[in-house]
C-alpha positions in Angstrom: 203.9 28.5 100.0 201.9 31.2 98.2 201.0 31.7 94.6 200.4 35.3 93.5 198.7 35.6 90.1 200.0 38.7 88.4 198.6 38.3 84.9 196.0 35.7 83.9 195.0 36.6 80.4 195.7 35.1 77.0 197.4 36.8 74.1 196.8 40.5 74.7 196.1 42.5 77.9 192.6 43.6 78.8 191.1 45.9 81.5 190.4 42.8 83.6 193.4 40.6 82.9 197.0 41.4 82.1 199.2 39.0 80.1 200.9 36.0 81.7 202.9 36.0 84.9 202.7 34.4 88.4 204.9 34.4 91.4 205.5 31.5 93.8 206.7 32.6 97.3 208.3 30.0 99.5 208.0 31.2 103.1 209.7 28.2 104.5 212.7 28.5 102.2 213.9 32.0 103.2 211.1 33.8 101.4 212.7 33.1 98.0 210.4 33.9 95.1 210.1 32.3 91.7 208.5 34.0 88.7 206.7 32.0 86.0 206.6 33.9 82.7 206.9 37.7 82.5 204.5 39.3 80.1 204.4 43.0 79.4 203.8 45.2 82.5 204.6 42.4 84.9 206.6 44.8 87.1 203.7 47.2 87.2 201.5 44.3 88.5 204.1 43.4 91.1 203.8 46.9 92.6 200.2 46.2 93.5 200.9 43.0 95.4 203.2 41.7 98.2 206.0 40.5 95.8 209.5 41.9 96.1 211.8 42.1 93.1 214.8 41.6 95.3 213.4 38.3 96.5 213.0 36.8 93.0 215.9 34.4 92.6 214.6 32.1 89.8 212.5 32.8 86.7 210.9 30.1 84.5 209.8 31.0 81.0 207.4 28.5 79.4 207.9 29.8 75.8 209.0 32.8 73.8 205.7 34.4 72.7 205.5 38.0 73.5 202.7 37.8 76.0 205.0 35.7 78.2 208.4 37.6 77.8 207.9 41.2 76.8 208.1 42.4 80.5 211.4 40.7 81.2 214.0 43.3 80.1 212.2 46.0 82.2 211.9 43.8 85.2 215.6 42.8 85.0 216.6 46.5 84.8 214.3 47.5 87.7 215.7 44.8 89.9 219.1 46.3 89.4 218.0 49.9 89.7 216.5 49.1 93.1 219.8 47.8 94.4 219.4 44.1 93.8 222.8 42.3 93.9 221.8 38.7 94.6 222.2 36.2 91.7 219.2 35.6 89.4 218.8 32.4 87.3 216.4 32.1 84.3 215.3 28.8 82.8 214.0 29.3 79.3 213.8 27.9 75.8 216.5 28.4 73.3 216.6 32.0 72.0 216.0 33.9 75.2 219.7 34.4 76.0 220.2 36.2 72.7 217.1 38.3 73.0 218.0 39.4 76.6 221.6 40.2 75.6 220.5 42.4 72.7 217.8 44.1 74.8 220.2 45.0 77.6 223.0 46.1 75.2 220.9 48.3 73.0 219.2 50.0 76.0 222.5 50.4 77.8 221.2 48.6 80.8 223.8 47.4 83.3 222.8 44.7 85.8 224.4 44.9 89.2 223.8 41.2 89.9 225.0 38.0 88.3 222.5 36.8 85.7 222.5 33.2 84.5 220.3 31.9 81.7 219.9 28.2 81.3 218.4 26.7 78.1 215.8 24.1 78.8 214.8 21.0 76.8 212.4 18.1 77.0 213.0 15.7 79.8 215.5 17.9 81.6 215.7 17.3 85.4 217.8 18.8 88.2 217.8 19.2 91.9 219.1 21.6 94.6 219.1 21.5 98.4 215.3 21.9 98.6 213.6 21.0 95.3 213.6 18.6 92.4 212.7 20.0 89.0 211.3 18.4 85.8 210.7 19.9 82.3 208.6 18.5 79.6 207.9 19.9 76.1 204.3 20.5 75.3 202.4 21.2 72.0 202.3 24.8 70.9 203.1 26.9 67.8 206.6 27.4 69.2 208.6 25.3 71.7 206.6 25.5 74.9 207.3 23.8 78.2 205.7 22.8 81.4 207.4 22.5 84.8 207.0 20.2 87.8 208.4 21.3 91.1 208.8 18.9 94.0 209.7 20.1 97.4 211.9 17.6 99.2 210.5 15.9 102.3 211.2 17.7 105.5 212.2 15.9 108.7 209.5 15.3 111.3 208.9 17.4 114.3 210.8 16.6 117.6 208.4 14.9 120.0 209.3 17.1 122.9 206.7 15.5 125.3 208.6 12.2 125.2 211.8 13.9 126.2 210.1 15.9 128.9 208.6 12.7 130.3 212.2 11.3 130.6 213.2 14.4 132.5 215.4 15.8 129.7 215.2 19.6 129.8 215.2 21.8 126.7 218.7 22.7 125.4 221.4 21.7 123.0 220.5 18.0 123.2 217.1 18.8 121.7 218.8 20.3 118.6 221.0 17.3 118.2 218.1 14.9 118.4 216.1 17.1 116.0 219.0 16.6 113.5 218.6 12.8 114.0 221.9 12.4 115.8 222.6 9.8 118.5 223.5 11.3 121.9 224.7 9.9 125.2 223.2 11.2 128.5 225.2 11.7 131.7 224.0 8.4 133.0 225.4 6.6 130.0 222.0 6.1 128.2 222.1 6.5 124.4 219.2 8.1 122.6 218.7 7.9 118.8 217.2 11.1 117.4 215.2 9.2 114.8 213.2 7.6 117.7 212.0 11.0 118.8 210.9 12.5 115.5 207.4 12.3 114.0 207.0 11.1 110.4 208.7 13.1 107.7 206.5 15.8 106.1 205.9 15.3 102.4 207.0 18.3 100.4 204.6 20.1 98.1 204.4 18.8 94.5 203.1 21.2 91.9 203.0 21.6 88.1 202.7 24.7 86.0 201.6 24.1 82.4 202.6 26.5 79.6 200.5 27.1 76.5 199.6 23.8 74.9 197.2 21.5 73.2 195.9 18.6 75.2 198.8 16.2 75.4 200.0 13.2 77.4 203.1 15.1 78.5 200.9 17.1 80.8 200.1 13.9 82.7 203.8 13.2 83.3 204.1 16.6 85.0 200.8 16.6 86.8 200.7 13.0 88.1 200.0 13.0 91.8 200.6 16.7 92.4 199.1 18.7 95.1 198.5 21.7 92.8 198.2 21.9 89.0 198.1 25.3 87.3 196.8 24.8 83.8 195.9 27.0 80.9 192.3 27.2 79.9 192.2 29.6 77.0 188.9 28.2 75.7 185.6 26.9 77.0 184.1 23.5 76.7 182.9 22.4 73.2 185.6 24.5 71.6 188.1 21.7 71.4 188.6 22.1 67.7 189.3 25.8 68.0 191.6 25.2 70.9 193.5 22.5 68.9 193.8 24.8 65.8 195.4 27.5 68.0 197.5 25.1 70.1 195.6 25.7 73.3 193.5 23.8 75.8 189.9 24.1 77.1 188.7 24.3 80.7 187.2 20.8 80.4 190.4 19.3 79.0 192.3 20.8 82.0 189.8 19.4 84.4 189.9 15.9 82.7 193.7 15.9 83.0 193.5 16.9 86.7 191.1 14.0 87.3 193.2 11.5 85.4 196.4 12.6 87.1 195.0 12.4 90.7 195.7 16.1 91.3 194.5 17.6 94.6 193.8 21.1 93.4 193.4 22.6 89.9 193.7 26.3 89.1 192.7 27.4 85.6 194.8 30.2 84.1 195.5 32.0 80.8 191.8 32.9 80.1 190.8 34.5 76.8 189.6 38.1 77.0 186.7 37.1 74.7 184.8 35.8 77.7 182.5 38.1 79.7 182.1 37.7 83.5 179.0 35.4 83.2 180.9 33.2 80.7 183.8 33.0 83.1 181.5 31.5 85.7 180.2 29.0 83.1 183.8 28.1 82.2 184.5 27.4 85.8 181.3 25.4 86.3 182.0 23.2 83.3 185.4 22.3 84.7 184.0 21.7 88.2 181.4 19.3 86.8 184.4 17.1 85.9 186.8 18.0 88.7 185.2 19.7 91.7 188.4 20.9 93.2 188.8 23.6 90.6 189.4 27.3 91.0 189.9 30.0 88.3 192.6 32.6 88.6 192.2 36.3 88.1 194.7 39.1 88.4 195.5 39.6 92.1 194.2 36.2 93.1 196.5 34.4 95.5 196.5 30.8 96.7 198.2 29.5 99.8 199.1 25.9 100.5 200.0 24.6 103.9 201.3 21.0 103.9 200.9 20.6 107.7 
């Protein structure tokens, strides 16, 4: 799994940071790509990094502020203009469906692919063949949501050496055992595939937090995750300012990561008010509380290997 940060700023774009968007690329699941938020010029950012529009099959919108959605109509159109025909699903708060419909209608944009927009709400959960999803509402000036993504456990590896020691050559039997099936050898011996598999591989668990004040709902999403991506619009000792503007500080994000037993924290959504030396201080303040903290910047990528 790879996270590519496309825009890591807050509110308005700057020379260093574009507005919000990140892509999650699942190599082990056919290379499918998810987009989290789509601020203005997201498709321009995509051109600079190894992210393919045609591979994007799901988009998750945390909330409807412009710095998180203004790039969406253009991206949807470009995906079609480039020949994309595979279905695309968008999970978003109430109101996005209407806005997208009007944008496409007025601009005369025709999509060559099926587009489905699903309205999210607090406590919503669902599953597909590979993942389980959870949504919680956070605290912001408009309805804002966080997402928890849990990759389902994968079956263990086939312990080939055991089979070779028994004199069983590679072939179709290996595939059947890998699937956990029971097979019978020519001499009448029965083998149970489960006896020749290593322990199941725990899937990745991650949470992405939209714009929010410090709230207990974040803990519900982040609890025990391998990776937490959390907004950090303000520095330490600016808690009152952060609360007044419905945002979080770097130290609040770090405190949550520690309380929720997270393995890795990445700070995102950084205010353009901070100069490079202040960014380093922002990171240091968080690391004092939770050492396994990184800070995102446009173009930063993070890879996670569960093995």
